[in-house]
C-alpha positions in Angstrom: 5.3 -15.3 -1.6 7.5 -15.8 1.5 5.8 -18.2 4.1 5.1 -15.7 6.7 2.7 -13.2 4.2 -0.4 -13.6 2.2 0.4 -11.1 0.0 3.8 -11.8 -3.1 6.9 -9.8 -1.9 7.0 -7.9 -5.2 4.2 -5.8 -4.2 5.3 -1.9 -3.9 5.6 -0.6 -0.6 5.7 2.5 1.8 7.8 2.2 5.1 8.3 4.1 8.2 10.0 4.2 11.1 10.6 0.1 10.6 6.7 -0.3 9.8 6.2 -1.3 6.0 2.5 -1.3 4.4 2.2 -3.1 0.5 -0.5 -2.3 -1.9 -2.1 -4.3 -4.3 -5.4 -4.5 -6.6 -8.4 -5.6 -5.3 -9.5 -9.0 -6.6 -12.1 -7.1 -8.7 -9.6 -4.9 -9.6 -11.2 -1.7 -8.6 -10.0 -0.7 -5.3 -6.4 -0.3 -4.2 -5.9 -2.5 -1.2 -3.5 -1.9 2.1 -2.0 -4.1 4.2 0.6 -4.4 6.8 3.8 -6.0 5.1 4.7 -7.6 8.4 1.5 -10.1 8.9 -0.6 -8.9 6.2 -4.0 -7.5 7.9 -5.9 -5.3 5.2 -5.8 -1.5 6.2 -8.1 -1.1 3.4 -9.4 -0.5 -0.1 -9.3 2.6 -1.5 -10.3 4.3 -4.3 -7.4 6.4 -5.3 -3.6 6.6 -4.8 -4.0 9.4 -2.0 -6.2 7.6 -0.4 -4.5 4.8 -0.1 -1.6 6.1 1.2 -3.3 8.8 3.2 -4.8 5.8 4.5 -0.8 3.7 5.4 0.6 6.6 6.3 -2.2 7.3 9.2 -1.7 3.7 10.3 1.9 4.3 10.7 1.5 7.8 13.0 -1.0 6.1 14.9 -2.2 9.6 16.5 -5.7 9.3 14.3 -4.5 12.5 12.2 -3.9 13.3 8.8 -0.7 13.6 7.0 0.8 16.5 5.3 -0.8 16.9 1.8 2.0 17.3 0.3 3.7 14.3 1.3 0.9 12.6 0.3 0.7 13.9 -2.7 4.9 12.8 -3.3 4.4 9.4 -1.7 1.2 9.2 -3.8 3.2 9.5 -7.3 5.9 7.1 -6.4 3.3 4.9 -6.1 1.5 5.3 -9.1 4.8 5.1 -11.2 5.9 1.6 -8.9 2.3 -0.2 -8.9 1.9 0.2 -12.9 5.5 -0.9 -13.3 4.4 -4.0 -11.5 4.2 -6.8 -13.5 0.8 -8.1 -11.3 0.2 -11.1 -13.5 3.7 -12.6 -12.5 2.8 -12.1 -9.1 -0.5 -13.9 -9.4 -2.8 -11.6 -9.7 
């Protein structure tokens, strides 16, 4: 972990417009935690990659509107690939 982040540096991220959102498993492993990379403030816990990506893109946009469903599908597929490839045990989860 870096000195300023509460989550390990190796967690998958999604970046847009200079803002970065991180993803990791919840402590129970039942949800996907979504959080601001800059300050580790949790956005929420979600049951699917699509729901987590939707929340991340909505938070970055800050306009309350749902992101493009096609963009969500593409980003969720990328997140799932990165998430399943991550060594969570090695990161302390």
